[in-house]
C-alpha positions as CSV (number, residue, x, y, z in Angstrom):
1,M,13.1,-28.0,-9.8
2,E,9.4,-28.6,-10.1
3,I,6.4,-27.4,-8.1
4,E,3.4,-29.7,-7.7
5,E,0.6,-28.9,-10.1
6,K,-1.9,-29.0,-7.2
7,K,0.1,-26.3,-5.3
8,L,0.2,-24.1,-8.4
9,R,-3.6,-24.5,-9.1
10,E,-4.3,-23.5,-5.5
11,F,-2.1,-20.4,-5.8
12,F,-3.8,-19.3,-9.1
13,D,-7.3,-20.1,-7.8
14,E,-6.6,-17.8,-4.8
15,L,-5.7,-15.0,-7.2
16,N,-9.2,-15.4,-8.8
17,H,-7.9,-14.0,-12.1
18,D,-8.9,-15.0,-15.6
19,F,-5.7,-15.4,-17.7
20,N,-6.9,-13.8,-20.9
21,C,-3.8,-13.1,-23.0
22,P,-3.1,-9.4,-23.3
23,I,-1.8,-9.9,-26.8
24,C,-4.4,-12.1,-28.5
25,R,-7.2,-12.2,-25.8
26,N,-7.3,-16.0,-25.9
27,N,-8.1,-17.6,-22.5
28,K,-6.4,-21.0,-23.1
29,T,-3.2,-21.1,-21.1
30,I,-0.7,-23.7,-19.8
31,I,0.9,-23.4,-16.3
32,L,4.3,-24.9,-16.4
33,T,5.4,-26.8,-13.3
34,T,9.1,-26.5,-14.0
35,V,10.8,-23.5,-12.2
36,K,13.0,-21.4,-14.4
37,E,15.8,-19.5,-12.7
38,L,16.8,-16.2,-14.2
39,P,19.4,-13.7,-13.1
40,C,17.8,-10.7,-11.4
41,A,19.2,-7.6,-9.7
42,I,16.4,-6.4,-7.4
43,D,17.1,-4.8,-4.1
44,T,20.1,-6.8,-2.9
45,G,22.2,-7.1,-6.1
46,V,22.4,-9.9,-8.7
47,G,21.0,-13.3,-7.8
48,M,18.9,-16.0,-9.3
49,E,15.1,-15.7,-9.1
50,P,12.8,-18.8,-9.4
51,L,10.0,-18.1,-11.9
52,I,6.8,-20.0,-12.8
53,S,5.6,-19.6,-16.4
54,V,2.0,-19.2,-17.7
55,V,1.9,-19.6,-21.5
56,C,-0.8,-18.6,-24.0
57,K,-1.6,-21.7,-26.1
58,N,-2.6,-19.5,-29.1
59,C,0.2,-16.9,-29.5
60,G,2.9,-18.1,-27.0
61,Y,2.8,-14.9,-24.9
62,T,4.4,-15.8,-21.5
63,W,3.7,-14.4,-18.0
64,Y,6.2,-15.0,-15.2
65,F,5.5,-15.3,-11.5
66,N,8.2,-15.2,-8.8
67,A,7.8,-18.6,-7.1
68,K,9.6,-17.4,-3.9
69,T,7.5,-14.2,-3.6
70,A,4.3,-16.3,-4.2
71,G,5.2,-18.7,-1.4
72,L,5.4,-21.7,-3.7
73,L,8.8,-22.9,-2.6
74,D,9.7,-25.0,0.4
75,E,12.3,-23.5,2.7
76,A,15.0,-25.8,1.4
77,E,14.3,-24.7,-2.2
78,K,14.5,-20.9,-1.5
79,G,18.3,-20.9,-1.4
80,S,20.8,-19.3,0.8
81,D,20.6,-15.8,-0.6
82,D,17.4,-15.0,1.2
83,K,17.5,-12.3,3.9
């Protein structure tokens, strides 16, 4: 699954946050449009959580943002495990 780059940029622009790497302090990052699904056991048990990655171009440190929580997924993409 992919999220449009425009939609991602709008989300991160609204955060108004500089993505300086906490490891190497570099400010050059890549926002990946491909959603990664990882198993997660938060609140309701084990399920798959859709994550967006932001990667430091210098050292490779990676931040993950939950695409569902951030409102980046359409209703059809959210899955049937939502409550």
